[in-house]
C-alpha positions as CSV (number, residue, x, y, z in Angstrom):
1,M,-125.9,6.8,-51.0
2,Y,-122.0,5.9,-52.1
3,L,-120.5,4.4,-54.9
4,S,-119.6,0.6,-54.3
5,W,-116.8,-0.9,-55.2
6,I,-118.0,-2.7,-58.7
7,D,-118.9,0.8,-59.6
8,Y,-115.3,2.1,-59.0
9,G,-114.1,-1.6,-60.7
10,V,-116.0,-0.4,-63.8
11,S,-115.3,2.8,-64.3
12,S,-111.4,2.0,-64.2
13,I,-111.5,-0.7,-66.1
14,V,-113.3,1.6,-69.0
15,L,-111.1,4.8,-68.7
16,I,-107.8,2.1,-68.8
17,L,-109.3,0.4,-71.7
18,S,-109.6,3.8,-73.8
19,G,-106.2,4.5,-72.7
20,G,-105.1,1.5,-73.6
21,I,-106.3,1.9,-77.2
22,G,-104.2,5.3,-77.6
23,I,-101.2,3.5,-76.6
24,H,-101.4,0.4,-78.5
25,Y,-101.8,2.7,-81.9
26,A,-98.9,4.9,-80.6
27,C,-97.1,1.6,-80.2
28,K,-97.8,0.1,-83.5
29,R,-96.9,3.1,-85.5
30,S,-93.6,2.1,-87.5
31,K,-92.7,5.5,-88.3
32,P,-92.6,9.1,-85.9
33,A,-95.3,11.1,-86.4
34,S,-94.9,14.3,-88.4
35,T,-95.9,17.3,-86.8
36,K,-99.2,17.4,-89.7
37,E,-99.8,14.0,-88.5
38,Y,-99.7,15.1,-85.0
39,L,-102.3,18.5,-85.3
40,I,-104.7,17.2,-88.1
41,A,-104.1,13.5,-89.0
42,D,-102.6,14.1,-92.2
43,G,-105.7,15.8,-93.4
44,Q,-107.1,12.1,-94.6
45,M,-109.6,11.4,-91.9
46,K,-113.1,9.8,-92.8
47,I,-116.3,12.1,-92.6
48,L,-118.2,9.9,-89.8
49,P,-114.9,9.7,-87.6
50,T,-114.3,13.4,-87.6
51,A,-118.1,14.1,-87.4
52,M,-117.9,12.0,-84.2
53,S,-115.1,13.5,-82.9
54,L,-116.3,17.4,-83.4
55,L,-119.6,16.1,-81.7
56,A,-117.1,15.0,-78.9
57,S,-115.3,18.1,-78.6
58,F,-118.0,19.7,-78.7
59,T,-120.4,17.8,-76.5
60,S,-118.7,17.9,-73.2
61,A,-119.2,16.7,-69.6
62,I,-120.2,20.3,-69.2
63,S,-123.2,20.0,-71.5
64,L,-124.4,16.6,-70.3
65,L,-124.0,17.7,-66.8
66,G,-125.0,21.2,-67.0
67,T,-128.1,21.3,-69.6
68,P,-130.3,19.2,-67.7
69,V,-130.1,21.4,-64.8
70,E,-131.0,24.5,-67.0
71,I,-134.0,22.3,-67.8
72,Y,-135.0,21.7,-64.1
73,Y,-134.7,25.6,-63.4
74,Y,-135.9,27.4,-66.3
75,G,-137.9,25.0,-68.6
76,T,-138.0,23.5,-71.9
77,M,-137.3,26.7,-74.0
78,Y,-134.2,25.7,-74.6
79,V,-135.4,23.2,-77.0
80,Y,-135.6,25.9,-79.6
81,S,-131.8,25.8,-79.9
82,I,-131.8,23.2,-82.4
83,F,-133.0,25.9,-84.8
84,A,-130.3,28.0,-83.6
85,W,-127.4,25.1,-84.1
86,L,-129.4,24.8,-88.0
87,I,-128.8,28.2,-88.5
88,A,-124.9,28.4,-87.1
89,T,-124.3,25.2,-89.3
90,L,-125.9,26.7,-92.5
91,V,-123.7,29.8,-92.3
92,T,-120.7,27.6,-91.0
93,V,-120.8,25.7,-94.0
94,K,-121.4,28.8,-96.2
95,F,-119.2,31.5,-95.5
96,F,-116.6,29.9,-93.1
97,I,-115.2,26.6,-94.6
98,P,-115.1,27.5,-97.8
99,K,-112.4,30.6,-96.7
100,F,-110.8,27.8,-94.4
101,H,-110.0,25.6,-97.2
102,Y,-109.0,28.5,-99.7
103,V,-106.4,29.8,-96.9
104,G,-105.4,26.1,-96.6
105,S,-103.3,26.7,-93.1
106,V,-104.3,24.1,-90.0
107,S,-105.0,27.3,-88.1
108,I,-108.1,28.8,-89.0
109,Y,-106.8,32.2,-87.4
110,A,-104.4,32.7,-90.8
111,Y,-107.0,34.0,-92.6
112,F,-106.8,37.2,-90.6
113,E,-103.0,37.6,-91.7
114,K,-103.9,37.2,-95.1
115,R,-106.8,39.7,-95.0
116,F,-105.8,42.2,-92.2
117,S,-102.3,41.8,-91.1
118,Q,-99.7,39.3,-89.1
119,E,-100.8,41.4,-85.5
120,V,-104.6,40.7,-86.2
121,R,-103.4,37.1,-86.5
122,I,-101.2,37.0,-83.2
123,L,-103.8,39.2,-81.1
124,I,-106.7,36.9,-82.2
125,T,-105.1,33.9,-81.6
126,C,-104.0,35.1,-77.6
127,D,-107.5,36.1,-77.4
128,Y,-108.5,32.5,-78.4
129,I,-105.6,31.0,-75.8
130,L,-107.2,33.0,-72.7
131,R,-110.6,31.4,-73.6
132,G,-116.3,8.4,-74.9
133,N,-119.7,8.2,-76.7
134,I,-120.9,4.5,-77.0
135,F,-120.4,4.0,-73.1
136,R,-122.1,7.2,-72.1
137,D,-125.3,6.5,-74.4
138,C,-125.8,3.0,-72.6
139,A,-125.7,4.3,-69.3
140,E,-127.9,7.5,-70.1
141,C,-130.4,5.8,-71.9
142,F,-130.9,2.8,-68.9
143,S,-130.8,6.1,-66.7
144,F,-133.7,7.7,-68.5
145,L,-135.8,4.1,-68.6
146,Q,-135.5,3.5,-65.1
147,G,-135.9,7.3,-64.0
148,L,-139.4,7.1,-65.9
149,I,-140.2,3.6,-63.9
150,D,-139.6,5.1,-60.4
151,I,-142.0,8.1,-61.5
152,G,-144.6,6.2,-62.6
153,G,-144.6,6.5,-66.5
154,L,-144.3,9.1,-69.1
155,S,-147.3,10.6,-68.8
156,K,-146.8,11.0,-64.7
157,A,-143.8,12.9,-65.9
158,F,-145.9,14.8,-68.3
159,D,-148.1,15.8,-65.4
160,I,-145.6,16.9,-63.0
161,L,-144.0,19.3,-65.7
162,R,-147.0,20.9,-66.7
163,D,-148.1,21.5,-62.8
164,G,-144.7,22.8,-62.3
165,N,-144.6,25.3,-65.3
166,R,-141.6,23.5,-66.7
167,I,-143.3,22.8,-70.2
168,Q,-142.2,26.5,-71.7
169,L,-142.7,26.8,-75.7
170,A,-143.9,30.2,-76.0
171,V,-141.6,32.9,-73.5
172,I,-141.5,35.9,-76.4
173,N,-140.8,38.3,-73.2
174,L,-138.5,40.9,-74.5
175,N,-137.0,41.7,-71.3
176,P,-132.8,40.9,-72.0
177,S,-132.6,39.4,-68.7
178,I,-134.7,36.6,-69.0
179,R,-132.7,33.9,-69.5
180,Y,-134.3,31.7,-72.0
181,T,-136.8,33.6,-74.6
182,I,-137.8,33.2,-78.6
183,W,-135.2,36.3,-79.2
184,S,-132.4,35.3,-76.7
185,I,-132.1,31.6,-78.5
186,L,-132.7,32.2,-82.0
187,I,-130.7,35.5,-81.9
188,G,-128.2,35.6,-79.3
189,H,-127.8,31.9,-79.0
190,T,-127.4,31.9,-82.5
191,F,-124.4,33.8,-82.7
192,S,-122.9,32.1,-79.7
193,T,-123.0,29.1,-81.7
194,I,-121.8,30.7,-85.0
195,A,-118.6,31.4,-83.1
196,Q,-118.6,27.7,-81.4
197,Y,-118.6,26.0,-84.7
198,A,-116.6,28.7,-87.2
199,C,-114.4,30.9,-84.7
200,I,-113.1,28.4,-82.4
201,Q,-110.1,26.2,-83.5
202,T,-111.3,23.4,-81.0
203,Q,-114.2,22.8,-83.1
204,A,-112.7,24.6,-86.8
205,Q,-109.6,22.5,-86.9
206,R,-111.6,19.4,-87.5
207,Y,-112.5,20.5,-90.9
208,M,-109.2,20.9,-91.9
209,C,-108.7,17.1,-90.8
210,V,-110.4,16.0,-93.9
211,K,-109.2,16.3,-97.7
212,D,-111.5,19.0,-98.9
213,T,-114.1,21.5,-98.5
214,K,-117.1,19.6,-99.4
215,A,-116.1,16.7,-97.0
216,A,-115.8,19.4,-94.2
217,Q,-119.0,21.0,-95.2
218,R,-120.5,17.0,-94.7
219,V,-118.7,16.8,-91.4
220,I,-120.6,19.9,-90.0
221,W,-124.1,18.3,-91.2
222,N,-123.3,14.9,-89.8
223,A,-122.3,16.6,-86.3
224,Y,-125.0,18.8,-86.1
225,I,-127.2,15.8,-86.3
226,M,-125.7,13.7,-83.6
227,N,-125.5,17.0,-82.1
228,V,-129.5,17.3,-82.2
229,I,-129.7,13.8,-80.9
230,M,-127.5,14.3,-78.0
231,Y,-129.1,17.4,-76.6
232,M,-132.6,15.9,-76.9
233,F,-131.6,13.4,-74.4
234,C,-129.9,16.0,-72.4
235,I,-133.4,17.8,-72.4
236,F,-135.6,14.7,-71.4
237,I,-132.9,13.8,-68.5
238,G,-133.8,17.6,-67.3
239,C,-137.5,16.8,-67.5
240,L,-136.7,13.7,-65.2
241,L,-134.9,15.8,-62.8
242,Y,-137.6,17.7,-62.4
243,A,-140.2,14.9,-62.3
244,K,-138.1,13.6,-59.4
245,Y,-137.1,16.3,-57.5
246,S,-140.3,18.5,-58.1
247,Q,-141.2,18.5,-54.3
248,C,-137.3,18.5,-52.8
249,D,-134.9,20.5,-54.1
250,P,-131.9,19.1,-53.3
251,L,-129.7,22.3,-53.6
252,R,-132.2,24.0,-51.2
253,A,-132.5,21.2,-49.5
254,K,-128.3,20.6,-48.9
255,F,-128.4,17.5,-50.2
256,I,-125.6,19.3,-52.6
257,S,-123.7,22.4,-52.4
258,R,-124.2,23.3,-56.4
259,S,-126.4,22.8,-58.9
260,D,-124.0,20.9,-61.2
261,Q,-124.3,17.7,-58.7
262,M,-127.5,17.4,-59.3
263,Y,-127.4,14.8,-62.3
264,P,-124.8,12.8,-60.6
265,L,-127.4,12.5,-57.6
266,F,-130.1,11.8,-59.7
267,I,-127.8,8.9,-61.2
268,I,-126.9,7.1,-57.8
269,E,-130.3,7.3,-56.3
270,T,-131.4,6.1,-59.8
271,L,-128.9,3.4,-60.8
272,S,-127.5,2.1,-57.3
273,R,-129.8,-0.9,-57.6
274,F,-127.4,-2.1,-60.5
275,P,-124.0,-2.7,-59.4
276,G,-121.6,-1.1,-62.2
277,L,-124.1,1.3,-63.9
278,P,-123.3,4.3,-61.8
279,G,-119.7,3.6,-62.3
280,L,-120.0,3.4,-65.9
281,W,-122.1,6.3,-66.0
282,I,-119.1,8.0,-64.1
283,A,-116.4,6.8,-66.9
284,S,-118.7,8.2,-69.7
285,I,-118.5,11.8,-68.0
286,L,-114.7,11.2,-67.7
287,S,-114.8,10.4,-71.2
288,A,-116.4,13.3,-72.2
289,T,-114.6,15.3,-70.2
290,L,-111.3,13.7,-71.4
291,S,-112.3,14.4,-74.9
292,T,-112.9,18.1,-74.8
293,F,-109.8,18.2,-72.8
294,S,-107.3,16.4,-75.5
295,S,-109.3,18.7,-78.1
296,G,-108.7,21.9,-76.4
297,V,-104.8,21.1,-76.2
298,N,-104.4,20.2,-79.4
299,S,-105.8,22.9,-80.7
300,L,-104.2,25.3,-78.5
301,T,-100.9,24.0,-79.4
302,T,-101.8,24.2,-82.9
303,V,-102.4,27.8,-83.0
304,I,-99.5,28.5,-80.4
305,I,-97.2,26.8,-83.0
306,E,-98.8,28.0,-86.3
307,D,-99.9,31.5,-85.4
308,I,-97.3,32.7,-82.7
309,Y,-93.9,30.3,-82.5
310,K,-93.8,30.5,-86.3
311,R,-94.4,33.9,-86.8
312,L,-91.7,34.9,-84.2
313,V,-88.8,32.4,-86.1
314,K,-89.9,32.4,-89.4
315,K,-86.5,34.0,-90.3
316,H,-85.1,30.9,-88.9
317,S,-84.9,27.6,-90.1
318,T,-87.1,25.0,-88.0
319,S,-86.5,21.4,-88.1
320,A,-89.5,19.0,-88.3
321,D,-88.5,17.2,-85.3
322,R,-88.0,20.5,-83.4
323,E,-91.2,21.2,-84.1
324,L,-92.9,18.0,-82.9
325,I,-90.9,18.3,-79.7
326,I,-92.2,21.8,-79.3
327,S,-95.7,20.6,-80.1
328,K,-95.7,18.0,-77.2
329,V,-93.9,20.1,-74.6
330,L,-96.4,22.9,-75.3
331,S,-99.4,20.2,-74.9
332,T,-98.1,19.1,-71.6
333,I,-97.7,22.7,-70.1
334,I,-101.2,23.6,-71.2
335,G,-102.6,20.5,-69.8
336,C,-101.3,21.4,-66.5
337,L,-102.8,25.2,-66.9
338,I,-106.2,23.8,-67.7
339,I,-106.4,21.3,-64.7
340,L,-104.8,24.0,-62.5
341,V,-107.8,26.4,-63.9
342,T,-110.5,23.7,-63.1
343,F,-110.0,23.7,-59.7
344,V,-110.5,27.6,-59.6
345,V,-113.6,27.3,-61.3
346,S,-114.9,24.5,-58.6
347,Y,-115.1,26.8,-56.5
348,T,-117.7,29.1,-58.4
349,K,-121.4,29.0,-57.5
350,N,-123.2,29.5,-61.1
351,N,-124.1,26.4,-62.9
352,I,-120.9,25.6,-65.0
353,I,-122.7,26.1,-68.2
354,T,-123.4,29.5,-67.4
355,I,-119.9,30.4,-66.8
356,V,-118.8,28.5,-69.9
357,I,-121.7,30.6,-72.1
358,R,-120.5,33.7,-70.6
359,I,-116.8,33.0,-71.1
360,N,-117.3,31.5,-74.5
361,G,-119.2,35.0,-75.2
362,T,-116.6,37.2,-73.8
363,F,-113.8,35.8,-75.6
364,S,-115.4,34.6,-79.3
365,S,-117.0,37.7,-79.7
366,P,-114.3,39.4,-80.8
367,I,-112.9,37.0,-83.2
368,L,-116.4,36.4,-85.0
369,G,-116.6,39.9,-85.1
370,A,-113.4,40.0,-87.0
371,Y,-114.0,37.3,-89.2
372,L,-117.5,38.8,-90.1
373,L,-116.1,42.3,-90.8
374,G,-113.0,40.6,-93.3
375,F,-115.9,38.7,-95.1
376,F,-118.5,41.5,-95.6
377,S,-116.4,44.6,-95.7
378,S,-113.4,45.2,-98.3
379,R,-112.9,49.0,-96.5
380,V,-112.1,47.5,-93.1
381,K,-108.2,47.3,-92.6
382,S,-105.8,46.3,-90.0
383,R,-105.4,48.8,-87.6
384,S,-109.4,49.1,-87.5
385,V,-110.0,45.9,-86.7
386,L,-107.4,45.8,-83.8
387,V,-108.3,48.9,-81.9
388,A,-111.8,47.2,-82.3
389,I,-110.8,44.0,-80.8
390,C,-109.0,45.8,-77.7
391,L,-112.2,47.6,-77.3
392,C,-114.5,44.6,-77.6
393,F,-112.4,42.6,-75.2
394,I,-112.2,45.0,-72.7
395,F,-115.8,45.6,-72.5
396,Q,-116.7,41.8,-72.5
397,T,-114.3,41.3,-69.6
398,F,-116.1,44.1,-68.0
399,M,-119.6,42.4,-68.7
400,L,-118.0,38.9,-67.6
401,V,-116.4,40.1,-64.5
402,G,-119.3,42.0,-63.4
403,S,-122.2,39.3,-63.9
404,M,-120.0,37.0,-62.1
405,I,-119.7,39.2,-59.3
406,T,-122.9,41.0,-58.7
407,V,-125.5,38.6,-60.2
408,P,-126.4,35.9,-57.6
409,P,-127.0,32.6,-59.1
410,T,-130.4,32.3,-57.6
411,D,-131.8,35.1,-59.0
412,Q,-135.5,35.1,-59.7
413,H,-135.6,37.9,-62.2
414,G,-133.5,36.0,-64.9
415,G,-136.8,33.8,-65.3
416,R,-135.8,30.8,-63.0
417,L,-138.9,29.0,-61.6
418,P,-139.9,28.2,-58.2
419,T,-138.9,24.6,-56.6
420,S,-140.0,23.1,-53.5
421,V,-138.9,21.5,-50.3
422,N,-142.3,20.4,-49.0
423,E,-141.4,16.9,-49.5
424,C,-138.0,16.4,-48.4
425,V,-137.3,13.6,-45.6
426,P,-135.8,14.7,-43.6
427,S,-137.9,17.6,-43.1
428,V,-136.5,20.9,-44.6
429,N,-137.1,24.3,-43.0
430,D,-136.0,26.5,-45.9
431,T,-137.4,30.0,-47.2
432,M,-136.7,31.5,-50.5
433,P,-135.7,35.2,-50.4
434,V,-138.7,37.3,-52.3
435,T,-137.7,40.7,-53.0
436,I,-140.9,43.0,-54.2
437,N,-140.8,45.7,-56.7
438,Q,-136.8,45.9,-56.3
439,R,-135.5,48.4,-58.7
440,L,-132.0,47.5,-60.0
441,S,-129.3,50.0,-60.8
442,L,-128.2,50.6,-64.4
443,L,-124.8,48.7,-63.9
444,E,-127.1,45.6,-62.0
445,S,-129.4,45.8,-64.9
446,L,-126.3,45.6,-67.5
447,F,-124.8,42.5,-65.6
448,S,-128.0,41.0,-65.2
449,I,-128.4,40.2,-68.8
450,S,-128.9,36.9,-70.1
451,P,-125.8,35.0,-70.9
452,L,-126.8,33.6,-74.2
453,W,-126.7,37.9,-75.1
454,F,-123.0,37.9,-74.2
455,N,-121.8,36.5,-78.0
456,F,-124.2,38.9,-79.9
457,N,-123.7,41.9,-78.1
458,G,-119.9,41.5,-78.2
459,T,-120.0,40.4,-82.0
460,I,-122.3,44.0,-82.6
461,M,-119.9,46.0,-80.8
462,M,-117.1,44.6,-82.5
463,I,-118.5,45.4,-85.9
464,I,-119.9,48.7,-85.3
465,S,-116.6,50.1,-83.9
466,G,-114.7,48.4,-86.5
467,L,-116.5,50.2,-89.1
468,I,-116.4,53.4,-87.2
469,F,-112.6,53.5,-87.0
470,T,-112.5,52.3,-90.6
471,F,-112.9,56.2,-91.5
472,I,-110.7,57.3,-89.2
473,F,-107.5,54.7,-90.1
474,D,-108.9,54.0,-93.8
475,S,-106.0,56.7,-95.4
476,K,-103.1,55.1,-93.4
477,D,-104.0,51.4,-94.4
478,A,-103.3,50.5,-97.8
479,K,-102.8,46.9,-98.2
480,E,-104.0,45.4,-101.5
481,I,-106.8,42.7,-100.7
482,D,-107.0,39.3,-102.1
483,R,-110.7,39.5,-103.2
484,S,-111.2,35.5,-102.8
485,L,-111.1,36.2,-99.2
486,L,-113.9,38.6,-99.1
487,V,-117.8,36.8,-99.6
488,S,-119.2,38.2,-102.6
489,R,-122.7,38.2,-103.6
490,K,-122.5,35.3,-105.8
491,E,-121.7,33.5,-103.0
492,I,-124.7,34.5,-100.5
493,F,-127.1,34.1,-103.0
494,S,-125.7,30.8,-104.8
495,C,-126.9,27.7,-103.7
496,Q,-123.5,25.9,-105.3
497,Q,-120.3,25.8,-103.8
498,T,-118.1,28.4,-106.2
499,M,-114.9,28.4,-103.7
500,E,-112.1,26.3,-104.9
501,Q,-109.2,25.2,-102.6
502,S,-105.8,26.9,-102.5
503,D,-103.2,25.0,-104.4
504,T,-100.6,28.0,-102.7
505,H,-98.4,27.2,-100.0
506,H,-98.0,30.2,-97.3
507,N,-95.3,31.3,-95.2
508,G,-94.0,27.6,-94.6
509,E,-97.4,26.8,-92.4
510,V,-99.0,23.4,-92.2
511,L,-100.9,23.2,-95.6
512,L,-104.0,20.6,-96.4
513,T,-102.4,21.2,-99.9
514,D,-98.7,19.9,-98.7
515,V,-100.6,16.9,-97.7
516,M,-102.1,16.0,-101.2
517,I,-99.0,16.7,-102.7
518,E,-97.2,14.5,-100.7
519,E,-99.9,11.9,-101.1
520,E,-99.4,12.3,-104.7
521,T,-95.6,11.6,-105.0
522,Q,-96.2,8.1,-102.9
523,Y,-98.1,6.9,-106.2
């Protein structure tokens, strides 16, 4: 089946309209945008639009395409992720957002310079650098309803899922190579989500787009609710994928070349009788891609300007106009580099969501570990953190490369459930390789660990090594610490927010307080 010219027309119109909105507001602007407005919208964004922006950057096309496939192959254990997100939201609201607003910089990594040193801030930034919703809802709701009709209703879909052992809610196996268990989700995925919510500039920059700490906390709670709804929908779509393809796995039947193509195949087969709807769905996926793309480009530009460029030229004055030009040039260069990386990733055989989880675990775990050390240990100083970051990064990169090379994407020992090609038309002669009592080597066992544990392992390694090196370098680091950068016992056990936003200017950075002062002087 192929897309019709109507589908191409609908997707083109939607994308043109989306682009037209941006062009309209760019032309409507009465004065050139300042660097602050370009990066954080002058800190005057409203709560609901900011929460939707946070959702759009977090719920990417990768999630929309990859999550249903995970349900198809591994069952419904993924539903416990909503509890991991809840814990991550609580931790972010209680500990991270108050500190970000206390520091006051548009870059969340400014905390590391104040708590440790400029070198730690730059190293963390380098680590990070290495690392359209209404239409989408309409198309996905229709595909969900039409898919249920084609299968024979909700009860028929449930029977197929039960017979195929896809309804799994009590996998408590302690084997770390099993992809989805209670432990890997509630522990491993919680750490991964905390890193995603609190340590990645793409998401955390949204917290700085609103006026104060309380507003930022309301933003993330709104985003959590919308995120749960969106992912529950993806889980239902994954259940429909299995109900439709339970007796004819498109990947094994070679109807598709990689698992990420299964959901698009489902959409085309389900909605092709309604001209224009497949095109609307494609436009929604492209919109999700562009929203994540634009968020990533903007956040990368932010940290390069704030954490590296201004650190290198701090002795020389830089005009606001020059900063704005540099920001736009950087955005263009970063965008081109991301497109090049996309072509490389397209040749991998793993489900794209698996790749993303591993990459996030590799590069965000040193950042999360550094934040936790900074929050909870006053003895940890700059040198200890620098060495710990390097060791953690080397180990995590070793794990990433090893897992990508040695663990085949169809490996059954990770909890992947069996599929069938018995009812494919035309018939398919396919046999799944079965290995009995295969013993993995030590390295293979290490590399086969579930991707959900990547962030947890890296964070724990970062914390332990940071504490160990503290005893080695303790006497050589004597920087006085601002106690407000630490998390006190009162903050841990108090239900009320005690941290107030700082009104101090730091080294010429873009601060939220700069915005507030400018607003007050206008009246």
